[in-house]
GUDRENBA-549611 format. One line per field, with one value per residue: x, y, z of N, C-alpha, C, O in turn; residue number from 1; residue in three letters. Coordinates in steps of 0.1 Angstrom, whole numbers, plus 5000, padded with zeros to 4 digits. Each point is the difference from the previous one (the first is absolute). Example, Ala and Ser with C-alpha at 12.3 -4.5 7.8 and 13.67 -1.06 7.14 Angstrom:
! GUDRENBA-549611
nX: (5132 | 4986)
nY: (4943 | 5011)
nZ: (5078 | 4986)
caX: (4991 | 5009)
caY: (5012 | 5011)
caZ: (5000 | 5000)
cX: (5009 | 4992)
cY: (5012 | 5011)
cZ: (5000 | 5008)
oX: (5010 | 5005)
oY: (5000 | 5011)
oZ: (5007 | 5001)
num: (1 | 2)
residuo: (ala | ser)
//
This chain:
! GUDRENBA-549611
nX: (4576 | 4989 | 5001 | 4981 | 4979 | 4998 | 4989 | 4979 | 4984 | 5002 | 4980 | 4977 | 5008 | 4980 | 5021 | 4997 | 4996 | 5021 | 5009 | 4995 | 5012 | 5021 | 5000 | 4985 | 5018 | 5012 | 4994 | 5000 | 5020 | 4997 | 4983 | 4991 | 5008 | 5001 | 4985 | 4993 | 5006 | 4985 | 4987 | 5005 | 4988 | 4979 | 5001 | 5009 | 4986 | 4982 | 5019 | 4985 | 5014 | 4991 | 4993 | 5011 | 5001 | 4986 | 5001 | 5021 | 5005 | 4990 | 4999 | 5013 | 4990 | 4998 | 5021 | 4983 | 4991 | 5012 | 4995 | 4978 | 5009 | 5003 | 4984 | 4977 | 5009 | 5001 | 4983 | 4991 | 5019 | 4990 | 4987)
nY: (4415 | 4985 | 5016 | 5011 | 4993 | 4988 | 5015 | 4998 | 4982 | 5015 | 5006 | 4993 | 5002 | 5006 | 4987 | 4993 | 5002 | 5006 | 4976 | 4991 | 5018 | 5003 | 4986 | 5008 | 5007 | 4986 | 5002 | 5004 | 4993 | 4999 | 5016 | 4987 | 5014 | 5022 | 5005 | 5008 | 5018 | 5012 | 5004 | 5007 | 5022 | 5012 | 5006 | 5015 | 4997 | 5003 | 5010 | 5019 | 4985 | 4985 | 4999 | 4999 | 4984 | 4989 | 5006 | 4994 | 4982 | 5006 | 5002 | 4984 | 4979 | 5007 | 4991 | 5020 | 5005 | 5019 | 5025 | 5006 | 5004 | 5024 | 5014 | 5007 | 5008 | 5023 | 5016 | 5005 | 5015 | 5022 | 4985)
nZ: (2086 | 4985 | 4979 | 4999 | 5004 | 4980 | 4989 | 4996 | 5002 | 4980 | 4995 | 4991 | 4980 | 4998 | 5006 | 5019 | 5023 | 5006 | 5004 | 5023 | 5016 | 5013 | 5016 | 5024 | 5014 | 5011 | 5022 | 5018 | 5002 | 4978 | 5008 | 5016 | 4986 | 5002 | 4989 | 4982 | 4992 | 5001 | 4985 | 4975 | 4999 | 4988 | 4979 | 4985 | 5015 | 4985 | 4989 | 4999 | 5006 | 5007 | 5021 | 5014 | 5013 | 5016 | 5025 | 5015 | 5012 | 5020 | 5020 | 5008 | 5002 | 5019 | 4997 | 5002 | 5019 | 4997 | 5002 | 4993 | 4977 | 5006 | 5002 | 4991 | 4979 | 5005 | 4991 | 4978 | 4995 | 5003 | 4984)
caX: (4996 | 5006 | 5008 | 4995 | 4998 | 5016 | 5010 | 4996 | 5005 | 5012 | 5006 | 5000 | 5009 | 4990 | 5003 | 4991 | 4988 | 5001 | 5003 | 4986 | 4995 | 5004 | 4997 | 4991 | 5001 | 5002 | 4988 | 4992 | 5008 | 5011 | 5015 | 5003 | 5016 | 5006 | 4995 | 5015 | 5011 | 4999 | 4996 | 5013 | 5013 | 4992 | 5003 | 5012 | 5005 | 4996 | 5003 | 4994 | 5007 | 4993 | 4990 | 5010 | 5006 | 4989 | 4999 | 5013 | 5002 | 4988 | 5000 | 5013 | 4992 | 4994 | 5006 | 5008 | 5013 | 5007 | 5005 | 4995 | 5000 | 5014 | 5000 | 4999 | 5009 | 5012 | 4991 | 5002 | 5008 | 5006 | 4991)
caY: (4993 | 4990 | 5004 | 5012 | 4990 | 4997 | 5009 | 4998 | 4990 | 5001 | 5010 | 4991 | 4988 | 4994 | 5004 | 4985 | 5006 | 5006 | 4998 | 4997 | 5011 | 5003 | 4988 | 5004 | 5011 | 5000 | 4989 | 5012 | 5010 | 4997 | 5013 | 5009 | 4997 | 5000 | 4986 | 4993 | 5001 | 4999 | 4981 | 4999 | 5000 | 4984 | 4984 | 5005 | 5007 | 4986 | 4988 | 4994 | 5003 | 4994 | 5004 | 5013 | 4998 | 4997 | 5009 | 5010 | 4994 | 4999 | 5018 | 5004 | 4996 | 5017 | 5012 | 5008 | 5008 | 4991 | 5004 | 4992 | 4985 | 4996 | 4998 | 4987 | 4994 | 4997 | 4989 | 4992 | 4994 | 4994 | 4990)
caZ: (5008 | 5003 | 4998 | 5013 | 5008 | 4998 | 5002 | 5019 | 5003 | 4996 | 5010 | 5013 | 4997 | 4991 | 4987 | 4996 | 4998 | 4989 | 4986 | 4999 | 4990 | 4985 | 4992 | 4992 | 4991 | 4992 | 4992 | 4994 | 4991 | 4996 | 4992 | 5008 | 4998 | 5019 | 5005 | 5001 | 5008 | 5012 | 4999 | 5003 | 5017 | 5012 | 4997 | 5003 | 5006 | 5005 | 4997 | 4989 | 4985 | 4988 | 4993 | 5000 | 4982 | 4989 | 5003 | 4993 | 4984 | 4997 | 4999 | 4984 | 4994 | 5000 | 5004 | 4988 | 5006 | 4996 | 5015 | 5007 | 5001 | 5004 | 5017 | 5000 | 5000 | 5007 | 5014 | 4999 | 4997 | 5016 | 5002)
cX: (5013 | 5019 | 5007 | 5005 | 5016 | 5010 | 5002 | 5006 | 5013 | 5010 | 5006 | 5007 | 4991 | 5000 | 4989 | 4986 | 5004 | 5001 | 4985 | 4992 | 5004 | 4996 | 4990 | 4997 | 5006 | 4991 | 4991 | 5004 | 5014 | 5013 | 5002 | 5013 | 4997 | 4991 | 5010 | 5008 | 4999 | 4993 | 5014 | 5009 | 4996 | 5002 | 5014 | 5002 | 4990 | 5009 | 4997 | 5006 | 4995 | 4989 | 5005 | 5009 | 4991 | 4995 | 5004 | 4991 | 4986 | 5007 | 5011 | 4990 | 4990 | 5006 | 5011 | 5012 | 5014 | 5012 | 4994 | 4999 | 5014 | 5000 | 4993 | 5007 | 5008 | 4991 | 5001 | 5008 | 5003 | 4992 | 5013)
cY: (4991 | 5003 | 5006 | 4987 | 4994 | 5010 | 5001 | 4991 | 4998 | 5011 | 4996 | 4987 | 4987 | 4994 | 4989 | 5014 | 5010 | 4997 | 4996 | 5011 | 5000 | 4990 | 5003 | 5013 | 4996 | 4988 | 5013 | 5011 | 4987 | 5007 | 5005 | 4999 | 4999 | 4986 | 4987 | 5000 | 5000 | 4981 | 4995 | 4996 | 4996 | 4988 | 4995 | 5002 | 4984 | 4988 | 4995 | 5002 | 4996 | 5010 | 5019 | 4998 | 5003 | 5013 | 5014 | 4996 | 5005 | 5019 | 5000 | 5001 | 5012 | 5010 | 5002 | 5006 | 4987 | 4994 | 4990 | 4985 | 4992 | 4998 | 4987 | 4988 | 4995 | 4992 | 4984 | 4989 | 4997 | 4994 | 4989)
cZ: (5005 | 5006 | 5013 | 5008 | 5002 | 5005 | 5019 | 4998 | 4999 | 5014 | 5015 | 5003 | 5000 | 4988 | 4994 | 4994 | 4988 | 4989 | 4994 | 4994 | 4986 | 4986 | 4994 | 4992 | 4982 | 4986 | 4995 | 4994 | 5001 | 4991 | 5013 | 5006 | 5016 | 5007 | 4994 | 5004 | 5017 | 5004 | 5001 | 5011 | 5012 | 5002 | 5005 | 5013 | 5012 | 4996 | 4990 | 4988 | 4988 | 4998 | 5001 | 4981 | 4989 | 4998 | 4988 | 4980 | 4992 | 4999 | 4991 | 4988 | 4994 | 5005 | 4987 | 5003 | 4996 | 5018 | 5008 | 4996 | 5000 | 5014 | 5000 | 4997 | 5011 | 5017 | 4996 | 5003 | 5014 | 5006 | 5000)
oX: (5009 | 5005 | 5011 | 5012 | 5006 | 5010 | 5010 | 5012 | 5006 | 5011 | 5009 | 4999 | 5008 | 4991 | 4998 | 4998 | 4991 | 4998 | 4996 | 4991 | 4994 | 4998 | 4999 | 4992 | 4996 | 5001 | 4997 | 4992 | 5006 | 5010 | 5006 | 5001 | 4999 | 5006 | 5006 | 5002 | 5008 | 5005 | 5004 | 5008 | 5006 | 5000 | 5001 | 5012 | 5005 | 4995 | 5005 | 4996 | 5003 | 4999 | 4995 | 5002 | 5002 | 4997 | 4994 | 4996 | 4999 | 5003 | 4998 | 5001 | 4998 | 4993 | 5010 | 5009 | 4999 | 5005 | 5008 | 4996 | 5003 | 5008 | 5007 | 4999 | 5003 | 5004 | 5004 | 4996 | 5005 | 5000 | 4998)
oY: (5003 | 4995 | 4997 | 4998 | 5004 | 4997 | 5002 | 5002 | 4992 | 5000 | 5001 | 4994 | 4991 | 5002 | 5000 | 5003 | 5002 | 5009 | 5002 | 4998 | 4999 | 5003 | 4999 | 5001 | 5005 | 4996 | 5001 | 5008 | 4996 | 4996 | 5010 | 4992 | 4989 | 4993 | 4992 | 4991 | 4993 | 4993 | 4994 | 4991 | 4994 | 4993 | 4991 | 5004 | 4994 | 4989 | 4989 | 5009 | 5007 | 5004 | 5006 | 5007 | 5006 | 5004 | 5006 | 5007 | 5000 | 5004 | 5008 | 5011 | 5000 | 5010 | 4993 | 5001 | 4988 | 4989 | 4993 | 4992 | 4989 | 4992 | 4991 | 4991 | 4989 | 4992 | 4992 | 4989 | 4990 | 5003 | 4988)
oZ: (5008 | 5010 | 5005 | 5002 | 5010 | 5007 | 5007 | 4998 | 5009 | 5005 | 5008 | 5010 | 5001 | 4992 | 4988 | 4988 | 4992 | 4992 | 4989 | 4992 | 4990 | 4989 | 4988 | 4991 | 4990 | 4988 | 4988 | 4996 | 5010 | 4995 | 4999 | 5010 | 5005 | 5008 | 5007 | 5007 | 5005 | 5009 | 5010 | 5004 | 5009 | 5011 | 5008 | 4998 | 5009 | 5003 | 4995 | 4992 | 4991 | 4989 | 4991 | 4990 | 4989 | 4989 | 4991 | 4990 | 4988 | 4989 | 4991 | 4994 | 4988 | 5004 | 4995 | 4992 | 5000 | 5003 | 5007 | 5008 | 4998 | 5005 | 5004 | 5007 | 5002 | 5008 | 5007 | 5003 | 5004 | 5012 | 5002)
num: (1 | 2 | 3 | 4 | 5 | 6 | 7 | 8 | 9 | 10 | 11 | 12 | 13 | 14 | 15 | 16 | 17 | 18 | 19 | 20 | 21 | 22 | 23 | 24 | 25 | 26 | 27 | 28 | 29 | 30 | 31 | 32 | 33 | 34 | 35 | 36 | 37 | 38 | 39 | 40 | 41 | 42 | 43 | 44 | 45 | 46 | 47 | 48 | 49 | 50 | 51 | 52 | 53 | 54 | 55 | 56 | 57 | 58 | 59 | 60 | 61 | 62 | 63 | 64 | 65 | 66 | 67 | 68 | 69 | 70 | 71 | 72 | 73 | 74 | 75 | 76 | 77 | 78 | 79)
residuo: (met | tyr | phe | asp | gln | gly | arg | gln | cys | phe | gly | glu | gln | asp | tyr | asp | gly | ala | ala | asp | phe | phe | arg | arg | ala | val | asp | gln | asp | pro | met | phe | leu | glu | ala | his | arg | tyr | met | ala | glu | ser | tyr | gln | lys | leu | gly | tyr | asn | his | arg | ala | his | lys | ala | tyr | glu | ala | leu | leu | arg | ile | thr | thr | asp | glu | thr | gln | gln | gln | glu | ile | arg | ser | arg | ile | asn | glu | leu)
//
């Protein structure tokens, strides 16, 4: 439910609202990869680089796919 609301806000470019909903989704399910990714992207779009960095690091810890890990590291380095 929170993830869907977050996606709607993200699509409407309401990144502050999106980040809040994605954070709630992650609180309910800490292994929810897509919620972590969208939360990090929302923070990045808001210019909250420190929060984005922490969200990407959390995502990196739970991601097992090596290709995705490389992409996440690249995004972290862009911050």
